[in-house]
C-alpha positions as CSV (number, residue, x, y, z in Angstrom):
1,M,-28.2,-1.1,-33.9
2,T,-28.8,-4.7,-32.9
3,R,-26.4,-6.8,-30.8
4,C,-24.3,-9.6,-32.3
5,C,-25.5,-12.7,-30.5
6,S,-23.3,-14.9,-28.5
7,A,-23.9,-18.3,-30.2
8,L,-21.9,-19.8,-33.2
9,L,-24.4,-18.2,-35.5
10,C,-23.1,-14.6,-34.4
11,I,-20.6,-14.3,-37.3
12,A,-22.7,-15.6,-40.0
13,V,-26.0,-14.2,-39.3
14,A,-26.0,-11.0,-36.9
15,L,-23.8,-8.5,-38.8
16,T,-24.8,-5.1,-37.6
17,T,-25.0,-2.5,-40.4
18,L,-24.4,1.0,-38.9
19,A,-24.5,2.8,-42.1
20,S,-27.6,1.1,-43.5
21,A,-29.4,2.2,-40.3
22,Q,-28.5,5.6,-40.9
23,G,-29.6,5.4,-44.5
24,D,-26.0,5.7,-45.9
25,V,-24.6,2.7,-47.9
26,T,-22.0,4.7,-49.9
27,L,-18.6,2.9,-50.3
28,G,-15.8,4.9,-48.8
29,D,-13.2,4.9,-46.1
30,V,-14.7,4.3,-42.6
31,T,-13.5,6.6,-39.7
32,L,-12.7,4.5,-36.6
33,I,-12.0,6.7,-33.6
34,V,-10.7,4.7,-30.5
35,A,-10.0,5.8,-26.9
36,G,-8.7,3.9,-23.8
37,D,-10.0,3.3,-20.5
38,V,-13.5,4.5,-19.6
39,T,-14.7,4.1,-15.9
40,L,-18.0,5.6,-15.1
41,G,-18.2,4.2,-11.5
42,G,-15.8,5.2,-8.8
43,H,-15.2,8.9,-8.4
44,Y,-17.0,9.6,-11.6
45,Q,-20.3,8.5,-10.2
46,E,-19.5,10.1,-7.0
47,Y,-18.9,13.5,-8.6
48,V,-21.9,13.1,-10.7
49,D,-24.0,12.7,-7.8
50,E,-22.5,15.7,-6.0
51,Q,-23.3,17.8,-9.2
52,I,-27.1,16.7,-9.2
53,K,-27.5,17.4,-5.6
54,K,-26.3,21.0,-6.5
55,G,-29.1,21.3,-9.1
56,Q,-27.6,20.0,-12.4
57,P,-29.8,18.1,-14.6
58,Q,-29.1,14.4,-14.2
59,D,-28.8,13.9,-17.9
60,E,-26.3,16.4,-18.1
61,A,-24.4,15.5,-15.1
62,I,-24.1,11.8,-16.2
63,S,-22.9,12.8,-19.7
64,R,-20.4,15.6,-18.7
65,G,-17.4,13.3,-19.3
66,F,-17.6,13.2,-23.0
67,E,-18.9,16.9,-23.4
68,K,-15.5,18.4,-24.6
69,V,-14.8,15.7,-27.2
70,G,-18.2,14.7,-28.4
71,K,-18.0,16.8,-31.5
72,V,-15.1,14.8,-32.7
73,T,-16.4,11.2,-31.4
74,R,-19.9,11.6,-32.6
75,E,-18.9,12.4,-36.0
76,A,-16.9,9.1,-36.4
77,D,-18.4,6.1,-38.3
78,V,-17.5,3.9,-35.3
79,F,-16.3,5.1,-31.9
80,L,-14.7,2.5,-29.6
81,V,-13.6,2.4,-26.0
82,N,-12.8,0.0,-23.3
83,L,-15.6,0.0,-20.7
84,E,-13.8,-0.7,-17.4
85,G,-16.4,-1.7,-15.1
86,P,-20.1,-3.1,-15.1
87,F,-23.3,-1.4,-15.2
88,T,-25.0,-2.9,-12.3
89,E,-26.4,-2.5,-8.8
90,R,-26.5,-6.1,-8.0
91,G,-24.1,-8.9,-7.5
92,E,-21.4,-9.8,-4.8
93,M,-18.2,-7.8,-4.8
94,I,-15.5,-10.4,-5.7
95,Y,-12.2,-10.1,-3.4
96,K,-9.7,-8.1,-5.5
97,N,-7.5,-4.8,-5.2
98,F,-10.1,-2.6,-6.7
99,N,-13.8,-2.8,-7.5
100,F,-15.7,-0.5,-9.8
101,R,-19.3,-0.3,-10.9
102,A,-21.8,2.2,-12.2
103,R,-25.5,2.5,-12.0
104,P,-27.1,1.3,-15.2
105,E,-28.3,4.8,-16.1
106,F,-24.8,5.9,-16.5
107,V,-24.7,4.1,-20.0
108,A,-26.3,7.6,-21.2
109,A,-22.8,9.0,-20.8
110,L,-21.6,6.5,-23.6
111,A,-24.6,7.4,-25.7
112,A,-23.9,11.0,-25.5
113,G,-20.2,10.6,-26.4
114,G,-21.2,8.7,-29.5
115,V,-19.8,5.4,-28.4
116,D,-21.0,2.8,-30.7
117,I,-19.0,-0.1,-29.4
118,V,-17.1,-1.2,-26.3
119,S,-14.7,-3.8,-25.1
120,L,-15.5,-5.7,-22.0
121,A,-12.2,-7.8,-22.0
122,N,-10.6,-6.1,-18.8
123,N,-9.7,-6.7,-15.2
124,H,-12.8,-4.9,-13.7
125,M,-15.6,-6.3,-15.8
126,M,-16.4,-9.0,-13.3
127,D,-16.0,-6.9,-10.1
128,Y,-19.4,-7.8,-9.1
129,G,-19.6,-11.2,-10.6
130,S,-21.9,-12.8,-13.0
131,D,-24.7,-10.5,-12.2
132,G,-22.6,-7.5,-12.9
133,L,-21.8,-8.8,-16.2
134,D,-25.3,-9.9,-17.1
135,D,-26.6,-6.4,-16.2
136,T,-24.0,-4.8,-18.2
137,I,-24.8,-6.8,-21.3
138,S,-28.5,-6.1,-20.8
139,T,-27.7,-2.5,-20.3
140,L,-25.7,-2.1,-23.3
141,D,-28.0,-4.0,-25.4
142,D,-31.0,-1.8,-24.4
143,G,-28.8,1.2,-25.1
144,G,-28.0,0.0,-28.7
145,I,-24.2,-0.2,-27.8
146,Q,-22.3,-3.1,-29.2
147,H,-19.9,-5.1,-26.9
148,F,-17.4,-7.8,-27.3
149,G,-14.6,-9.6,-25.2
150,A,-16.7,-10.9,-22.2
151,G,-19.5,-13.4,-21.9
152,A,-21.1,-16.3,-20.2
153,S,-18.2,-18.6,-21.3
154,L,-15.0,-18.5,-23.0
155,A,-16.6,-19.4,-26.2
156,D,-19.1,-16.6,-26.0
157,A,-16.2,-14.2,-24.9
158,R,-14.3,-15.0,-27.8
159,H,-16.8,-14.2,-30.5
160,P,-16.4,-11.1,-32.5
161,V,-18.8,-8.2,-33.1
162,I,-18.8,-7.5,-36.8
163,L,-20.1,-4.1,-38.0
164,E,-20.6,-3.1,-41.6
165,V,-20.2,0.5,-42.1
166,K,-20.4,1.9,-45.8
167,G,-19.8,-1.6,-47.3
168,V,-16.8,-2.3,-45.0
169,R,-17.0,-5.2,-42.6
170,V,-14.9,-4.7,-39.5
171,A,-14.6,-7.6,-36.8
172,F,-13.8,-6.8,-33.3
173,L,-12.2,-9.1,-30.7
174,G,-11.1,-8.4,-27.0
175,Y,-8.6,-10.1,-24.7
176,L,-7.5,-9.8,-21.2
177,F,-3.9,-11.0,-20.4
178,L,-1.7,-9.3,-17.7
179,G,1.4,-11.7,-17.6
180,G,2.4,-14.2,-15.1
181,Q,2.5,-11.9,-12.1
182,H,-0.5,-9.8,-11.3
183,P,-2.9,-9.1,-8.4
184,E,-6.2,-10.3,-10.3
185,P,-8.2,-13.3,-9.2
186,Y,-8.9,-16.2,-11.3
187,E,-12.7,-15.7,-11.6
188,I,-12.3,-12.7,-13.9
189,F,-11.2,-15.0,-16.7
190,A,-13.8,-16.8,-18.6
191,T,-13.6,-20.6,-18.9
192,D,-15.6,-23.3,-20.7
193,D,-18.1,-23.2,-17.9
194,Q,-17.5,-19.8,-16.0
195,P,-18.4,-16.3,-17.2
196,G,-15.8,-13.6,-17.5
197,A,-13.3,-11.9,-20.0
198,A,-11.7,-13.8,-22.9
199,G,-7.9,-14.5,-22.4
200,H,-6.0,-16.5,-19.7
201,Y,-4.7,-16.0,-16.1
202,D,-0.9,-16.7,-16.9
203,D,-0.6,-18.8,-20.2
204,V,0.7,-16.5,-22.9
205,D,0.8,-19.5,-25.5
206,A,-2.9,-20.0,-24.7
207,V,-3.8,-16.5,-25.4
208,R,-1.6,-16.6,-28.6
209,S,-3.5,-19.7,-29.9
210,M,-6.9,-18.0,-29.1
211,I,-6.1,-15.0,-31.1
212,E,-4.6,-16.7,-34.1
213,D,-7.7,-19.0,-34.3
214,D,-10.1,-16.2,-33.7
215,I,-8.6,-13.8,-36.2
216,R,-8.6,-16.4,-38.9
217,V,-12.1,-17.4,-38.5
218,A,-13.3,-13.8,-38.3
219,K,-11.1,-12.9,-41.2
220,E,-13.2,-15.1,-43.5
221,Q,-16.5,-13.0,-42.8
222,A,-14.9,-9.5,-42.5
223,D,-12.6,-7.2,-44.4
224,H,-10.7,-6.0,-41.2
225,V,-10.1,-7.8,-37.8
226,I,-9.1,-5.6,-35.1
227,P,-8.2,-7.1,-31.6
228,F,-8.5,-4.9,-28.4
229,F,-6.2,-6.1,-25.7
230,H,-6.2,-5.2,-21.9
231,W,-2.4,-5.9,-21.1
232,G,0.8,-4.6,-19.7
233,R,2.0,-3.3,-16.5
234,E,0.3,-0.3,-14.8
235,G,2.4,3.0,-14.9
236,R,4.8,1.6,-17.4
237,P,5.6,3.6,-20.6
238,D,7.2,0.7,-22.5
239,P,5.3,-2.5,-23.4
240,E,6.2,-5.9,-22.0
241,P,7.7,-8.3,-24.5
242,Y,4.6,-10.4,-24.3
243,Q,2.4,-7.3,-25.4
244,V,4.9,-7.2,-28.7
245,A,4.8,-10.8,-29.2
246,L,0.8,-11.0,-29.0
247,A,0.5,-8.0,-31.1
248,H,2.9,-9.4,-33.8
249,A,1.1,-12.6,-33.6
250,A,-2.2,-11.1,-34.3
251,I,-1.1,-9.1,-37.3
252,D,0.6,-12.2,-38.6
253,A,-2.8,-14.0,-38.4
254,G,-4.4,-11.3,-40.4
255,A,-5.4,-8.2,-38.0
256,S,-5.4,-4.9,-39.7
257,A,-4.5,-3.2,-36.5
258,V,-4.0,-3.8,-32.9
259,L,-5.2,-1.7,-29.8
260,G,-4.5,-1.8,-26.2
261,S,-5.1,-0.3,-23.0
262,H,-4.7,-0.9,-19.1
263,P,-1.3,0.7,-18.0
264,H,-3.2,4.0,-17.2
265,N,-0.8,5.8,-19.2
266,L,0.3,6.1,-23.1
267,Q,2.7,3.7,-24.6
268,G,4.1,3.8,-28.1
269,I,2.9,3.1,-31.4
270,E,4.6,0.5,-33.7
271,V,3.9,-0.2,-37.3
272,Y,4.5,-3.9,-38.0
273,N,4.1,-5.4,-41.4
274,G,2.4,-2.3,-42.4
275,A,-0.2,-2.4,-39.4
276,P,-0.5,-0.1,-36.6
277,I,-0.2,-1.2,-33.0
278,A,-1.3,1.3,-30.3
279,Y,0.1,-0.6,-27.2
280,S,-1.7,1.6,-24.7
281,L,-4.1,4.6,-25.2
282,G,-4.0,5.3,-21.5
283,N,-7.2,6.7,-19.6
284,F,-10.0,8.5,-21.1
285,V,-13.0,9.3,-18.9
286,F,-11.6,7.7,-15.9
287,G,-13.3,7.6,-12.5
288,G,-10.8,5.5,-10.9
289,R,-8.7,8.3,-9.5
290,W,-9.5,11.9,-8.6
291,N,-6.4,13.6,-9.9
292,P,-4.4,11.1,-12.2
293,P,-0.7,12.0,-12.0
294,D,-0.3,11.4,-15.7
295,K,-3.0,13.2,-17.8
296,R,-1.6,12.8,-21.2
297,T,-3.9,10.5,-23.6
298,A,-4.8,10.3,-27.1
299,L,-7.6,9.3,-29.4
300,L,-6.5,7.1,-32.3
301,E,-8.1,7.6,-35.6
302,L,-8.1,4.9,-38.3
303,K,-9.3,5.1,-41.7
304,L,-10.5,1.8,-43.2
305,S,-11.1,1.0,-46.8
306,K,-12.2,-2.4,-48.1
307,T,-8.6,-3.5,-48.7
308,G,-6.5,-1.8,-46.0
309,V,-5.8,0.8,-43.3
310,T,-5.6,4.1,-45.4
311,S,-4.3,6.3,-42.6
312,T,-3.6,6.4,-38.9
313,K,-3.7,9.5,-36.9
314,V,-2.9,10.3,-33.2
315,I,-5.2,13.0,-31.8
316,P,-3.6,14.3,-28.6
317,A,-5.8,15.1,-25.6
318,Y,-5.6,15.1,-21.7
319,T,-7.9,13.2,-19.3
320,D,-9.1,16.1,-17.3
321,G,-8.9,19.6,-16.0
322,F,-8.6,18.6,-12.4
323,P,-9.9,20.2,-9.8
324,K,-12.1,22.5,-12.0
325,E,-13.2,19.9,-14.6
326,P,-12.4,16.3,-13.5
327,F,-13.1,13.2,-15.5
328,Q,-13.5,15.3,-18.7
329,P,-11.1,14.7,-21.4
330,Y,-10.3,17.4,-24.0
331,I,-8.4,17.6,-27.3
332,V,-5.3,19.9,-27.5
333,H,-4.2,21.8,-30.5
334,G,-1.1,23.9,-31.6
335,S,1.9,23.7,-29.5
336,D,0.3,21.7,-26.8
337,A,-0.5,19.2,-29.2
338,E,2.9,19.1,-30.7
339,V,4.4,18.5,-27.2
340,L,2.2,15.4,-26.8
341,K,3.1,14.1,-30.3
342,R,6.6,14.4,-29.6
343,Y,6.0,12.4,-26.2
344,V,4.3,9.6,-28.4
345,A,7.2,9.6,-30.7
346,Q,9.7,9.3,-27.9
347,L,7.8,6.4,-26.6
348,S,7.9,5.0,-30.2
349,A,11.5,5.5,-30.8
350,A,12.6,2.0,-30.0
351,F,10.4,0.3,-32.5
352,P,11.9,-0.5,-35.9
353,Q,8.9,1.2,-37.5
354,T,6.4,3.8,-36.2
355,L,3.9,6.3,-37.8
356,A,5.2,8.7,-40.5
357,S,3.7,11.6,-38.3
358,L,5.8,10.4,-35.4
359,G,9.0,10.2,-37.4
360,R,9.1,7.0,-39.5
361,G,6.6,4.9,-41.5
362,R,4.2,5.2,-44.2
363,H,0.6,5.4,-42.1
């Protein structure tokens, strides 16, 4: 895979053709699987280092996070996650509530899990300043993993990555917005002359304008545009009003689906004007906490044709099996899966429409 450049020529020139690279240009539905927050620093790195000291091979230890889900995620045409934290050993830690980073060799965990593309538009990508962002971009580029949502300037951060798979072009955009009251510093947001994440510190109208403009431009070059938002209140099961407003604005502008993360727990799934909105997919391989109190999570599977989203599927999962198997999500089946689906249906009950598999809708 080749990285989409950060210049204005990105959309017009640097399309990444995953299917062609694999020798498969057959037209047909594209399978996109999405998971939530992936933090490979923090306690994940600490745990891996402990396992290496005990004699586990480094490659196995680093890659363990995706071991139980890899069969599903590697078989997808595209696997997308939110990468929450830089790959770096450089940079000065900025002053904020929590700071994460992982050594660059931990990118091997993403590769082992079949991750093709990551969103960098989150509140931890700038934890070690511009050096951390630069190292992350270089590390992902070297590993053949696409990225979007952060860059050397706001213009760079707003550029999409467009993947062409089986003749279907899909554009990905990323945005960070946490509302008017949050503990994060200004410097995590990109500006005209400052690196950071696409989005805005506290102006929801500015973010709405960005997404509307960016989606319309990307739509001229792609069959689908899918924004990934980092938004909401931590620990809240219900989306904030601004999340709903921004999601609806994105779909009205032409987005085929809307994705979200940040609250560290699941939120409901809405179907708006025929398009699915996953307000929060929760944690996935999450090294930010040893024993998260809410281990419920899910993968979202979208089937994309040239003309639309043909199906949307919730794949129930748990984030870990602490203490025996921390930081290692696993998919559940049978009655355990039904319990989780009923929980997502409960979270989605207030929306005018949701997925048919959750009770109402056509997807």
